[in-house]
PyMOL commands that place a pseudoatom at each C-alpha (Angstrom):
pseudoatom trace, name=CA, resn=MET, resi=1, chain=A, elem=C, hetatm=0, pos=[101.394, -99.485, 72.438]
pseudoatom trace, name=CA, resn=THR, resi=2, chain=A, elem=C, hetatm=0, pos=[102.623, -101.218, 75.579]
pseudoatom trace, name=CA, resn=ALA, resi=3, chain=A, elem=C, hetatm=0, pos=[106.066, -101.672, 74.030]
pseudoatom trace, name=CA, resn=ARG, resi=4, chain=A, elem=C, hetatm=0, pos=[106.329, -98.000, 73.162]
pseudoatom trace, name=CA, resn=ARG, resi=5, chain=A, elem=C, hetatm=0, pos=[105.336, -96.905, 76.654]
pseudoatom trace, name=CA, resn=SER, resi=6, chain=A, elem=C, hetatm=0, pos=[107.853, -99.313, 78.260]
pseudoatom trace, name=CA, resn=ILE, resi=7, chain=A, elem=C, hetatm=0, pos=[110.869, -97.950, 76.389]
pseudoatom trace, name=CA, resn=ILE, resi=8, chain=A, elem=C, hetatm=0, pos=[110.140, -94.262, 77.011]
pseudoatom trace, name=CA, resn=PRO, resi=9, chain=A, elem=C, hetatm=0, pos=[111.532, -93.994, 80.598]
pseudoatom trace, name=CA, resn=PRO, resi=10, chain=A, elem=C, hetatm=0, pos=[114.873, -95.731, 79.854]
pseudoatom trace, name=CA, resn=LEU, resi=11, chain=A, elem=C, hetatm=0, pos=[115.141, -93.860, 76.565]
pseudoatom trace, name=CA, resn=ILE, resi=12, chain=A, elem=C, hetatm=0, pos=[114.670, -90.482, 78.242]
pseudoatom trace, name=CA, resn=PHE, resi=13, chain=A, elem=C, hetatm=0, pos=[117.054, -91.440, 81.053]
pseudoatom trace, name=CA, resn=GLY, resi=14, chain=A, elem=C, hetatm=0, pos=[119.704, -92.591, 78.538]
pseudoatom trace, name=CA, resn=ILE, resi=15, chain=A, elem=C, hetatm=0, pos=[119.392, -89.482, 76.373]
pseudoatom trace, name=CA, resn=VAL, resi=16, chain=A, elem=C, hetatm=0, pos=[119.569, -87.098, 79.342]
pseudoatom trace, name=CA, resn=THR, resi=17, chain=A, elem=C, hetatm=0, pos=[122.492, -88.925, 80.966]
pseudoatom trace, name=CA, resn=THR, resi=18, chain=A, elem=C, hetatm=0, pos=[124.411, -89.141, 77.683]
pseudoatom trace, name=CA, resn=ALA, resi=19, chain=A, elem=C, hetatm=0, pos=[123.825, -85.438, 77.049]
pseudoatom trace, name=CA, resn=ILE, resi=20, chain=A, elem=C, hetatm=0, pos=[125.125, -84.569, 80.518]
pseudoatom trace, name=CA, resn=LEU, resi=21, chain=A, elem=C, hetatm=0, pos=[128.235, -86.681, 80.010]
pseudoatom trace, name=CA, resn=VAL, resi=22, chain=A, elem=C, hetatm=0, pos=[128.883, -85.122, 76.597]
pseudoatom trace, name=CA, resn=SER, resi=23, chain=A, elem=C, hetatm=0, pos=[128.468, -81.635, 78.083]
pseudoatom trace, name=CA, resn=LEU, resi=24, chain=A, elem=C, hetatm=0, pos=[131.026, -82.477, 80.777]
pseudoatom trace, name=CA, resn=GLY, resi=25, chain=A, elem=C, hetatm=0, pos=[133.452, -83.593, 78.082]
pseudoatom trace, name=CA, resn=MET, resi=26, chain=A, elem=C, hetatm=0, pos=[132.903, -80.348, 76.153]
pseudoatom trace, name=CA, resn=TRP, resi=27, chain=A, elem=C, hetatm=0, pos=[133.450, -78.373, 79.376]
pseudoatom trace, name=CA, resn=GLN, resi=28, chain=A, elem=C, hetatm=0, pos=[136.790, -80.120, 79.861]
pseudoatom trace, name=CA, resn=LEU, resi=29, chain=A, elem=C, hetatm=0, pos=[137.776, -79.194, 76.290]
pseudoatom trace, name=CA, resn=ARG, resi=30, chain=A, elem=C, hetatm=0, pos=[137.006, -75.555, 77.064]
pseudoatom trace, name=CA, resn=ARG, resi=31, chain=A, elem=C, hetatm=0, pos=[139.077, -75.885, 80.229]
pseudoatom trace, name=CA, resn=LEU, resi=32, chain=A, elem=C, hetatm=0, pos=[141.873, -77.348, 78.091]
pseudoatom trace, name=CA, resn=ASP, resi=33, chain=A, elem=C, hetatm=0, pos=[141.863, -74.269, 75.846]
pseudoatom trace, name=CA, resn=TRP, resi=34, chain=A, elem=C, hetatm=0, pos=[141.944, -72.037, 78.948]
pseudoatom trace, name=CA, resn=LYS, resi=35, chain=A, elem=C, hetatm=0, pos=[144.805, -74.009, 80.533]
pseudoatom trace, name=CA, resn=GLU, resi=36, chain=A, elem=C, hetatm=0, pos=[146.874, -74.019, 77.333]
pseudoatom trace, name=CA, resn=ALA, resi=37, chain=A, elem=C, hetatm=0, pos=[146.461, -70.259, 77.046]
pseudoatom trace, name=CA, resn=GLN, resi=38, chain=A, elem=C, hetatm=0, pos=[147.490, -69.888, 80.694]
pseudoatom trace, name=CA, resn=LEU, resi=39, chain=A, elem=C, hetatm=0, pos=[150.570, -72.089, 80.161]
pseudoatom trace, name=CA, resn=ALA, resi=40, chain=A, elem=C, hetatm=0, pos=[151.532, -70.119, 77.063]
pseudoatom trace, name=CA, resn=GLU, resi=41, chain=A, elem=C, hetatm=0, pos=[151.281, -66.903, 79.105]
pseudoatom trace, name=CA, resn=ILE, resi=42, chain=A, elem=C, hetatm=0, pos=[153.446, -68.384, 81.863]
pseudoatom trace, name=CA, resn=GLN, resi=43, chain=A, elem=C, hetatm=0, pos=[156.032, -69.583, 79.329]
pseudoatom trace, name=CA, resn=ALA, resi=44, chain=A, elem=C, hetatm=0, pos=[156.140, -66.145, 77.723]
pseudoatom trace, name=CA, resn=GLY, resi=45, chain=A, elem=C, hetatm=0, pos=[156.774, -64.675, 81.177]
pseudoatom trace, name=CA, resn=ILE, resi=46, chain=A, elem=C, hetatm=0, pos=[159.555, -67.171, 81.874]
pseudoatom trace, name=CA, resn=ASP, resi=47, chain=A, elem=C, hetatm=0, pos=[161.214, -66.384, 78.539]
pseudoatom trace, name=CA, resn=ALA, resi=48, chain=A, elem=C, hetatm=0, pos=[160.962, -62.594, 78.886]
pseudoatom trace, name=CA, resn=ALA, resi=49, chain=A, elem=C, hetatm=0, pos=[164.057, -60.425, 79.254]
pseudoatom trace, name=CA, resn=PRO, resi=50, chain=A, elem=C, hetatm=0, pos=[165.355, -60.527, 82.850]
pseudoatom trace, name=CA, resn=VAL, resi=51, chain=A, elem=C, hetatm=0, pos=[165.076, -57.460, 85.082]
pseudoatom trace, name=CA, resn=PRO, resi=52, chain=A, elem=C, hetatm=0, pos=[166.979, -56.455, 88.220]
pseudoatom trace, name=CA, resn=LEU, resi=53, chain=A, elem=C, hetatm=0, pos=[165.716, -58.010, 91.431]
pseudoatom trace, name=CA, resn=PRO, resi=54, chain=A, elem=C, hetatm=0, pos=[162.718, -55.867, 92.555]
pseudoatom trace, name=CA, resn=ASP, resi=55, chain=A, elem=C, hetatm=0, pos=[162.890, -54.108, 95.918]
pseudoatom trace, name=CA, resn=GLN, resi=56, chain=A, elem=C, hetatm=0, pos=[159.538, -55.540, 97.002]
pseudoatom trace, name=CA, resn=ILE, resi=57, chain=A, elem=C, hetatm=0, pos=[158.887, -59.187, 96.171]
pseudoatom trace, name=CA, resn=ASP, resi=58, chain=A, elem=C, hetatm=0, pos=[155.815, -61.374, 96.725]
pseudoatom trace, name=CA, resn=PRO, resi=59, chain=A, elem=C, hetatm=0, pos=[154.427, -64.632, 95.299]
pseudoatom trace, name=CA, resn=SER, resi=60, chain=A, elem=C, hetatm=0, pos=[152.412, -62.778, 92.641]
pseudoatom trace, name=CA, resn=MET, resi=61, chain=A, elem=C, hetatm=0, pos=[155.782, -62.332, 90.886]
pseudoatom trace, name=CA, resn=LYS, resi=62, chain=A, elem=C, hetatm=0, pos=[156.201, -66.086, 90.440]
pseudoatom trace, name=CA, resn=TYR, resi=63, chain=A, elem=C, hetatm=0, pos=[158.270, -66.901, 87.307]
pseudoatom trace, name=CA, resn=LEU, resi=64, chain=A, elem=C, hetatm=0, pos=[159.473, -63.293, 86.903]
pseudoatom trace, name=CA, resn=PRO, resi=65, chain=A, elem=C, hetatm=0, pos=[162.854, -63.399, 85.097]
pseudoatom trace, name=CA, resn=VAL, resi=66, chain=A, elem=C, hetatm=0, pos=[165.562, -61.597, 87.045]
pseudoatom trace, name=CA, resn=ILE, resi=67, chain=A, elem=C, hetatm=0, pos=[169.292, -61.013, 86.808]
pseudoatom trace, name=CA, resn=LEU, resi=68, chain=A, elem=C, hetatm=0, pos=[171.534, -60.536, 89.818]
pseudoatom trace, name=CA, resn=SER, resi=69, chain=A, elem=C, hetatm=0, pos=[175.150, -60.645, 90.781]
pseudoatom trace, name=CA, resn=GLY, resi=70, chain=A, elem=C, hetatm=0, pos=[176.803, -61.311, 94.092]
pseudoatom trace, name=CA, resn=ARG, resi=71, chain=A, elem=C, hetatm=0, pos=[178.463, -64.065, 96.072]
pseudoatom trace, name=CA, resn=THR, resi=72, chain=A, elem=C, hetatm=0, pos=[177.303, -67.339, 97.554]
pseudoatom trace, name=CA, resn=THR, resi=73, chain=A, elem=C, hetatm=0, pos=[177.668, -67.459, 101.329]
pseudoatom trace, name=CA, resn=GLY, resi=74, chain=A, elem=C, hetatm=0, pos=[179.061, -70.988, 101.516]
pseudoatom trace, name=CA, resn=GLN, resi=75, chain=A, elem=C, hetatm=0, pos=[175.935, -72.083, 103.401]
pseudoatom trace, name=CA, resn=GLU, resi=76, chain=A, elem=C, hetatm=0, pos=[173.664, -74.396, 101.491]
pseudoatom trace, name=CA, resn=ILE, resi=77, chain=A, elem=C, hetatm=0, pos=[170.762, -76.818, 101.653]
pseudoatom trace, name=CA, resn=LEU, resi=78, chain=A, elem=C, hetatm=0, pos=[170.680, -80.041, 99.666]
pseudoatom trace, name=CA, resn=VAL, resi=79, chain=A, elem=C, hetatm=0, pos=[167.191, -81.031, 98.513]
pseudoatom trace, name=CA, resn=LEU, resi=80, chain=A, elem=C, hetatm=0, pos=[166.707, -84.623, 97.401]
pseudoatom trace, name=CA, resn=SER, resi=81, chain=A, elem=C, hetatm=0, pos=[166.071, -84.574, 93.670]
pseudoatom trace, name=CA, resn=GLY, resi=82, chain=A, elem=C, hetatm=0, pos=[166.768, -86.414, 90.431]
pseudoatom trace, name=CA, resn=THR, resi=83, chain=A, elem=C, hetatm=0, pos=[166.704, -86.217, 86.650]
pseudoatom trace, name=CA, resn=LYS, resi=84, chain=A, elem=C, hetatm=0, pos=[165.715, -88.742, 83.993]
pseudoatom trace, name=CA, resn=GLU, resi=85, chain=A, elem=C, hetatm=0, pos=[169.135, -88.549, 82.401]
pseudoatom trace, name=CA, resn=ARG, resi=86, chain=A, elem=C, hetatm=0, pos=[171.349, -88.659, 85.492]
pseudoatom trace, name=CA, resn=GLY, resi=87, chain=A, elem=C, hetatm=0, pos=[169.272, -90.373, 88.153]
pseudoatom trace, name=CA, resn=GLY, resi=88, chain=A, elem=C, hetatm=0, pos=[169.185, -89.388, 91.800]
pseudoatom trace, name=CA, resn=GLY, resi=89, chain=A, elem=C, hetatm=0, pos=[170.968, -86.436, 93.311]
pseudoatom trace, name=CA, resn=TYR, resi=90, chain=A, elem=C, hetatm=0, pos=[170.318, -83.093, 94.961]
pseudoatom trace, name=CA, resn=ASN, resi=91, chain=A, elem=C, hetatm=0, pos=[169.284, -79.543, 94.224]
pseudoatom trace, name=CA, resn=VAL, resi=92, chain=A, elem=C, hetatm=0, pos=[171.775, -77.111, 95.736]
pseudoatom trace, name=CA, resn=ILE, resi=93, chain=A, elem=C, hetatm=0, pos=[170.066, -74.184, 97.456]
pseudoatom trace, name=CA, resn=SER, resi=94, chain=A, elem=C, hetatm=0, pos=[172.691, -71.631, 98.457]
pseudoatom trace, name=CA, resn=GLY, resi=95, chain=A, elem=C, hetatm=0, pos=[172.514, -68.508, 100.517]
pseudoatom trace, name=CA, resn=PHE, resi=96, chain=A, elem=C, hetatm=0, pos=[173.347, -65.660, 98.153]
pseudoatom trace, name=CA, resn=ALA, resi=97, chain=A, elem=C, hetatm=0, pos=[174.504, -62.139, 99.066]
pseudoatom trace, name=CA, resn=THR, resi=98, chain=A, elem=C, hetatm=0, pos=[173.729, -59.709, 96.249]
pseudoatom trace, name=CA, resn=ASP, resi=99, chain=A, elem=C, hetatm=0, pos=[176.014, -56.815, 95.370]
pseudoatom trace, name=CA, resn=ASP, resi=100, chain=A, elem=C, hetatm=0, pos=[173.491, -54.393, 96.867]
pseudoatom trace, name=CA, resn=GLY, resi=101, chain=A, elem=C, hetatm=0, pos=[173.547, -56.150, 100.250]
pseudoatom trace, name=CA, resn=ARG, resi=102, chain=A, elem=C, hetatm=0, pos=[170.508, -58.426, 100.159]
pseudoatom trace, name=CA, resn=ARG, resi=103, chain=A, elem=C, hetatm=0, pos=[170.550, -62.071, 101.218]
pseudoatom trace, name=CA, resn=ILE, resi=104, chain=A, elem=C, hetatm=0, pos=[168.299, -64.417, 99.259]
pseudoatom trace, name=CA, resn=LEU, resi=105, chain=A, elem=C, hetatm=0, pos=[168.038, -68.088, 98.334]
pseudoatom trace, name=CA, resn=LEU, resi=106, chain=A, elem=C, hetatm=0, pos=[169.567, -69.298, 95.080]
pseudoatom trace, name=CA, resn=ASP, resi=107, chain=A, elem=C, hetatm=0, pos=[168.588, -72.638, 93.558]
pseudoatom trace, name=CA, resn=ARG, resi=108, chain=A, elem=C, hetatm=0, pos=[171.827, -73.244, 91.695]
pseudoatom trace, name=CA, resn=GLY, resi=109, chain=A, elem=C, hetatm=0, pos=[170.720, -76.531, 90.116]
pseudoatom trace, name=CA, resn=PHE, resi=110, chain=A, elem=C, hetatm=0, pos=[171.581, -80.216, 90.272]
pseudoatom trace, name=CA, resn=ILE, resi=111, chain=A, elem=C, hetatm=0, pos=[174.474, -82.319, 91.509]
pseudoatom trace, name=CA, resn=GLU, resi=112, chain=A, elem=C, hetatm=0, pos=[174.788, -86.092, 91.412]
pseudoatom trace, name=CA, resn=GLN, resi=113, chain=A, elem=C, hetatm=0, pos=[174.924, -88.067, 94.647]
pseudoatom trace, name=CA, resn=ASP, resi=114, chain=A, elem=C, hetatm=0, pos=[178.693, -88.565, 94.417]
pseudoatom trace, name=CA, resn=TYR, resi=115, chain=A, elem=C, hetatm=0, pos=[179.257, -84.801, 94.683]
pseudoatom trace, name=CA, resn=ARG, resi=116, chain=A, elem=C, hetatm=0, pos=[177.150, -84.271, 97.772]
pseudoatom trace, name=CA, resn=ARG, resi=117, chain=A, elem=C, hetatm=0, pos=[180.150, -83.728, 100.048]
pseudoatom trace, name=CA, resn=SER, resi=118, chain=A, elem=C, hetatm=0, pos=[182.230, -81.738, 97.551]
pseudoatom trace, name=CA, resn=ALA, resi=119, chain=A, elem=C, hetatm=0, pos=[183.423, -78.372, 98.828]
pseudoatom trace, name=CA, resn=ARG, resi=120, chain=A, elem=C, hetatm=0, pos=[181.479, -75.389, 97.512]
pseudoatom trace, name=CA, resn=PRO, resi=121, chain=A, elem=C, hetatm=0, pos=[183.035, -72.370, 99.239]
pseudoatom trace, name=CA, resn=PRO, resi=122, chain=A, elem=C, hetatm=0, pos=[181.797, -68.801, 98.636]
pseudoatom trace, name=CA, resn=THR, resi=123, chain=A, elem=C, hetatm=0, pos=[182.108, -67.820, 94.986]
pseudoatom trace, name=CA, resn=ASP, resi=124, chain=A, elem=C, hetatm=0, pos=[181.191, -64.798, 92.861]
pseudoatom trace, name=CA, resn=LEU, resi=125, chain=A, elem=C, hetatm=0, pos=[178.336, -65.423, 90.403]
pseudoatom trace, name=CA, resn=THR, resi=126, chain=A, elem=C, hetatm=0, pos=[176.178, -63.523, 87.972]
pseudoatom trace, name=CA, resn=VAL, resi=127, chain=A, elem=C, hetatm=0, pos=[172.854, -65.302, 87.629]
pseudoatom trace, name=CA, resn=ALA, resi=128, chain=A, elem=C, hetatm=0, pos=[169.929, -65.065, 85.242]
pseudoatom trace, name=CA, resn=GLY, resi=129, chain=A, elem=C, hetatm=0, pos=[166.917, -66.967, 86.517]
pseudoatom trace, name=CA, resn=ASN, resi=130, chain=A, elem=C, hetatm=0, pos=[163.341, -66.771, 87.720]
pseudoatom trace, name=CA, resn=LEU, resi=131, chain=A, elem=C, hetatm=0, pos=[161.614, -66.006, 90.990]
pseudoatom trace, name=CA, resn=HIS, resi=132, chain=A, elem=C, hetatm=0, pos=[159.859, -69.127, 92.179]
pseudoatom trace, name=CA, resn=TRP, resi=133, chain=A, elem=C, hetatm=0, pos=[157.673, -70.423, 94.985]
pseudoatom trace, name=CA, resn=PRO, resi=134, chain=A, elem=C, hetatm=0, pos=[157.736, -74.209, 94.396]
pseudoatom trace, name=CA, resn=GLN, resi=135, chain=A, elem=C, hetatm=0, pos=[154.886, -76.311, 95.703]
pseudoatom trace, name=CA, resn=ASP, resi=136, chain=A, elem=C, hetatm=0, pos=[157.103, -79.295, 96.433]
pseudoatom trace, name=CA, resn=LYS, resi=137, chain=A, elem=C, hetatm=0, pos=[155.939, -79.960, 99.967]
pseudoatom trace, name=CA, resn=GLY, resi=138, chain=A, elem=C, hetatm=0, pos=[152.849, -82.095, 100.525]
pseudoatom trace, name=CA, resn=SER, resi=139, chain=A, elem=C, hetatm=0, pos=[151.172, -83.633, 103.532]
pseudoatom trace, name=CA, resn=ALA, resi=140, chain=A, elem=C, hetatm=0, pos=[153.314, -86.768, 103.172]
pseudoatom trace, name=CA, resn=THR, resi=141, chain=A, elem=C, hetatm=0, pos=[156.642, -84.947, 102.746]
pseudoatom trace, name=CA, resn=PRO, resi=142, chain=A, elem=C, hetatm=0, pos=[159.067, -85.821, 105.565]
pseudoatom trace, name=CA, resn=GLU, resi=143, chain=A, elem=C, hetatm=0, pos=[160.624, -83.090, 107.641]
pseudoatom trace, name=CA, resn=PRO, resi=144, chain=A, elem=C, hetatm=0, pos=[164.238, -82.225, 106.796]
pseudoatom trace, name=CA, resn=ASP, resi=145, chain=A, elem=C, hetatm=0, pos=[166.914, -84.563, 108.111]
pseudoatom trace, name=CA, resn=LEU, resi=146, chain=A, elem=C, hetatm=0, pos=[169.052, -81.833, 109.618]
pseudoatom trace, name=CA, resn=LYS, resi=147, chain=A, elem=C, hetatm=0, pos=[171.637, -84.271, 110.979]
pseudoatom trace, name=CA, resn=ALA, resi=148, chain=A, elem=C, hetatm=0, pos=[172.267, -85.700, 107.502]
pseudoatom trace, name=CA, resn=GLY, resi=149, chain=A, elem=C, hetatm=0, pos=[171.828, -82.288, 105.903]
pseudoatom trace, name=CA, resn=ILE, resi=150, chain=A, elem=C, hetatm=0, pos=[169.090, -83.469, 103.528]
pseudoatom trace, name=CA, resn=TRP, resi=151, chain=A, elem=C, hetatm=0, pos=[165.780, -81.790, 102.762]
pseudoatom trace, name=CA, resn=PHE, resi=152, chain=A, elem=C, hetatm=0, pos=[162.905, -83.408, 100.878]
pseudoatom trace, name=CA, resn=ALA, resi=153, chain=A, elem=C, hetatm=0, pos=[161.200, -80.330, 99.456]
pseudoatom trace, name=CA, resn=ARG, resi=154, chain=A, elem=C, hetatm=0, pos=[161.974, -76.727, 98.612]
pseudoatom trace, name=CA, resn=ASP, resi=155, chain=A, elem=C, hetatm=0, pos=[160.100, -74.973, 101.398]
pseudoatom trace, name=CA, resn=VAL, resi=156, chain=A, elem=C, hetatm=0, pos=[160.995, -71.318, 100.833]
pseudoatom trace, name=CA, resn=PRO, resi=157, chain=A, elem=C, hetatm=0, pos=[160.085, -69.904, 104.292]
pseudoatom trace, name=CA, resn=ALA, resi=158, chain=A, elem=C, hetatm=0, pos=[161.786, -72.789, 106.129]
pseudoatom trace, name=CA, resn=MET, resi=159, chain=A, elem=C, hetatm=0, pos=[164.902, -72.645, 103.939]
pseudoatom trace, name=CA, resn=ALA, resi=160, chain=A, elem=C, hetatm=0, pos=[165.129, -68.877, 104.379]
pseudoatom trace, name=CA, resn=LYS, resi=161, chain=A, elem=C, hetatm=0, pos=[164.933, -69.263, 108.155]
pseudoatom trace, name=CA, resn=SER, resi=162, chain=A, elem=C, hetatm=0, pos=[167.620, -71.961, 108.086]
pseudoatom trace, name=CA, resn=LEU, resi=163, chain=A, elem=C, hetatm=0, pos=[170.046, -69.914, 105.967]
pseudoatom trace, name=CA, resn=GLY, resi=164, chain=A, elem=C, hetatm=0, pos=[169.171, -66.487, 107.374]
pseudoatom trace, name=CA, resn=THR, resi=165, chain=A, elem=C, hetatm=0, pos=[167.888, -64.954, 104.135]
pseudoatom trace, name=CA, resn=GLU, resi=166, chain=A, elem=C, hetatm=0, pos=[164.821, -63.225, 102.792]
pseudoatom trace, name=CA, resn=PRO, resi=167, chain=A, elem=C, hetatm=0, pos=[162.045, -65.694, 101.861]
pseudoatom trace, name=CA, resn=VAL, resi=168, chain=A, elem=C, hetatm=0, pos=[162.919, -65.179, 98.208]
pseudoatom trace, name=CA, resn=LEU, resi=169, chain=A, elem=C, hetatm=0, pos=[164.085, -67.947, 95.872]
pseudoatom trace, name=CA, resn=VAL, resi=170, chain=A, elem=C, hetatm=0, pos=[165.682, -67.462, 92.473]
pseudoatom trace, name=CA, resn=VAL, resi=171, chain=A, elem=C, hetatm=0, pos=[166.028, -70.569, 90.305]
pseudoatom trace, name=CA, resn=ALA, resi=172, chain=A, elem=C, hetatm=0, pos=[169.124, -70.198, 88.128]
pseudoatom trace, name=CA, resn=ALA, resi=173, chain=A, elem=C, hetatm=0, pos=[168.801, -70.613, 84.362]
pseudoatom trace, name=CA, resn=GLU, resi=174, chain=A, elem=C, hetatm=0, pos=[172.249, -69.323, 83.383]
pseudoatom trace, name=CA, resn=VAL, resi=175, chain=A, elem=C, hetatm=0, pos=[175.282, -68.807, 85.591]
pseudoatom trace, name=CA, resn=GLN, resi=176, chain=A, elem=C, hetatm=0, pos=[178.457, -66.840, 84.914]
pseudoatom trace, name=CA, resn=GLY, resi=177, chain=A, elem=C, hetatm=0, pos=[181.357, -67.611, 87.215]
pseudoatom trace, name=CA, resn=ASP, resi=178, chain=A, elem=C, hetatm=0, pos=[182.541, -70.763, 88.942]
pseudoatom trace, name=CA, resn=ALA, resi=179, chain=A, elem=C, hetatm=0, pos=[179.483, -73.018, 88.965]
pseudoatom trace, name=CA, resn=GLN, resi=180, chain=A, elem=C, hetatm=0, pos=[181.414, -75.534, 91.117]
pseudoatom trace, name=CA, resn=GLY, resi=181, chain=A, elem=C, hetatm=0, pos=[179.958, -78.482, 89.224]
pseudoatom trace, name=CA, resn=VAL, resi=182, chain=A, elem=C, hetatm=0, pos=[176.323, -77.490, 89.808]
pseudoatom trace, name=CA, resn=ASP, resi=183, chain=A, elem=C, hetatm=0, pos=[174.198, -77.692, 86.649]
pseudoatom trace, name=CA, resn=PRO, resi=184, chain=A, elem=C, hetatm=0, pos=[171.336, -75.172, 86.454]
pseudoatom trace, name=CA, resn=ILE, resi=185, chain=A, elem=C, hetatm=0, pos=[167.830, -76.571, 85.984]
pseudoatom trace, name=CA, resn=PRO, resi=186, chain=A, elem=C, hetatm=0, pos=[165.749, -73.666, 84.657]
pseudoatom trace, name=CA, resn=VAL, resi=187, chain=A, elem=C, hetatm=0, pos=[162.124, -73.182, 85.603]
pseudoatom trace, name=CA, resn=THR, resi=188, chain=A, elem=C, hetatm=0, pos=[159.753, -74.748, 83.056]
pseudoatom trace, name=CA, resn=ILE, resi=189, chain=A, elem=C, hetatm=0, pos=[156.028, -75.325, 82.714]
pseudoatom trace, name=CA, resn=GLU, resi=190, chain=A, elem=C, hetatm=0, pos=[156.478, -79.100, 82.481]
pseudoatom trace, name=CA, resn=GLY, resi=191, chain=A, elem=C, hetatm=0, pos=[155.541, -79.692, 86.100]
pseudoatom trace, name=CA, resn=ILE, resi=192, chain=A, elem=C, hetatm=0, pos=[152.283, -77.715, 85.889]
pseudoatom trace, name=CA, resn=PRO, resi=193, chain=A, elem=C, hetatm=0, pos=[149.424, -80.240, 85.666]
pseudoatom trace, name=CA, resn=ASN, resi=194, chain=A, elem=C, hetatm=0, pos=[147.185, -80.186, 82.599]
pseudoatom trace, name=CA, resn=SER, resi=195, chain=A, elem=C, hetatm=0, pos=[144.908, -83.232, 82.574]
pseudoatom trace, name=CA, resn=HIS, resi=196, chain=A, elem=C, hetatm=0, pos=[141.859, -81.688, 80.909]
pseudoatom trace, name=CA, resn=LEU, resi=197, chain=A, elem=C, hetatm=0, pos=[142.251, -83.654, 77.657]
pseudoatom trace, name=CA, resn=SER, resi=198, chain=A, elem=C, hetatm=0, pos=[142.350, -86.995, 79.458]
pseudoatom trace, name=CA, resn=TYR, resi=199, chain=A, elem=C, hetatm=0, pos=[139.329, -85.957, 81.535]
pseudoatom trace, name=CA, resn=ALA, resi=200, chain=A, elem=C, hetatm=0, pos=[137.449, -84.995, 78.355]
pseudoatom trace, name=CA, resn=VAL, resi=201, chain=A, elem=C, hetatm=0, pos=[138.231, -88.366, 76.777]
pseudoatom trace, name=CA, resn=GLN, resi=202, chain=A, elem=C, hetatm=0, pos=[136.960, -90.125, 79.897]
pseudoatom trace, name=CA, resn=TRP, resi=203, chain=A, elem=C, hetatm=0, pos=[133.646, -88.226, 79.852]
pseudoatom trace, name=CA, resn=PHE, resi=204, chain=A, elem=C, hetatm=0, pos=[133.151, -88.958, 76.141]
pseudoatom trace, name=CA, resn=LEU, resi=205, chain=A, elem=C, hetatm=0, pos=[133.854, -92.644, 76.749]
pseudoatom trace, name=CA, resn=PHE, resi=206, chain=A, elem=C, hetatm=0, pos=[131.309, -92.642, 79.581]
pseudoatom trace, name=CA, resn=ALA, resi=207, chain=A, elem=C, hetatm=0, pos=[128.810, -90.986, 77.213]
pseudoatom trace, name=CA, resn=ALA, resi=208, chain=A, elem=C, hetatm=0, pos=[129.439, -93.602, 74.512]
pseudoatom trace, name=CA, resn=THR, resi=209, chain=A, elem=C, hetatm=0, pos=[129.051, -96.383, 77.081]
pseudoatom trace, name=CA, resn=CYS, resi=210, chain=A, elem=C, hetatm=0, pos=[125.802, -94.888, 78.368]
pseudoatom trace, name=CA, resn=ALA, resi=211, chain=A, elem=C, hetatm=0, pos=[124.408, -94.544, 74.839]
pseudoatom trace, name=CA, resn=GLY, resi=212, chain=A, elem=C, hetatm=0, pos=[125.391, -98.129, 74.023]
pseudoatom trace, name=CA, resn=MET, resi=213, chain=A, elem=C, hetatm=0, pos=[123.859, -99.508, 77.210]
pseudoatom trace, name=CA, resn=THR, resi=214, chain=A, elem=C, hetatm=0, pos=[120.657, -97.550, 76.606]
pseudoatom trace, name=CA, resn=ALA, resi=215, chain=A, elem=C, hetatm=0, pos=[120.359, -98.939, 73.073]
pseudoatom trace, name=CA, resn=TRP, resi=216, chain=A, elem=C, hetatm=0, pos=[121.014, -102.470, 74.334]
pseudoatom trace, name=CA, resn=PHE, resi=217, chain=A, elem=C, hetatm=0, pos=[118.478, -102.138, 77.151]
pseudoatom trace, name=CA, resn=ILE, resi=218, chain=A, elem=C, hetatm=0, pos=[115.783, -100.850, 74.795]
pseudoatom trace, name=CA, resn=TRP, resi=219, chain=A, elem=C, hetatm=0, pos=[116.536, -103.690, 72.358]
pseudoatom trace, name=CA, resn=ARG, resi=220, chain=A, elem=C, hetatm=0, pos=[116.077, -106.193, 75.175]
pseudoatom trace, name=CA, resn=ILE, resi=221, chain=A, elem=C, hetatm=0, pos=[112.770, -104.618, 76.199]
pseudoatom trace, name=CA, resn=ARG, resi=222, chain=A, elem=C, hetatm=0, pos=[111.429, -104.629, 72.662]
pseudoatom trace, name=CA, resn=ARG, resi=223, chain=A, elem=C, hetatm=0, pos=[112.586, -108.199, 72.129]
pseudoatom trace, name=CA, resn=ARG, resi=224, chain=A, elem=C, hetatm=0, pos=[110.801, -109.415, 75.269]
pseudoatom trace, name=CA, resn=THR, resi=225, chain=A, elem=C, hetatm=0, pos=[107.676, -107.454, 74.347]
pseudoatom trace, name=CA, resn=TYR, resi=226, chain=A, elem=C, hetatm=0, pos=[107.409, -108.807, 70.850]
for i in range(1, 226): cmd.bond("trace and resi %d" % i, "trace and resi %d" % (i + 1))
show_as sticks, trace
zoom trace
């Protein structure tokens, strides 16, 4: 009887803790389903047919596909960037004057480091792309090196102030006209974090560890008792 009483507290503790850990893992799986549905919705929005640039624009329109035509202003910002295939380089953010008289920011895409100082004078372009408000800038992001002409994040309000445009950024997906060696990098969902599966696996591993330790502890108690 003594042995049975001695194993009850650790048994209850182990069962309750394991159940909590399993429930957290199941919650993460539900979050995974929610996040995958959200990502699918965002991707569908990105892939939708482009529309003319709306008159009124705000961040709730993030990823909206748009089409516009106009002319680059010749003013640009180079944002330190890189790709897996081509290594380090820069994103070219140009001032862009639309045919209807608006001035916005255009993320034209990527250039390699060797083309940083290449001339990119004003040029006529027709662009299909997406409205975007990147969250590139963090607490550790350096301020722009204005003397060197290098930025370290796409900060839409700051870039708009620097180039004298509306705080509106279009990321080019397709460009018609003289791209001047700039390769578009379309908006994708790849950079949107989705770690719920790994979190679920971690909680289930914790649950398995807790169950194993509980079984081992009870075995030790019973062994000492008998």
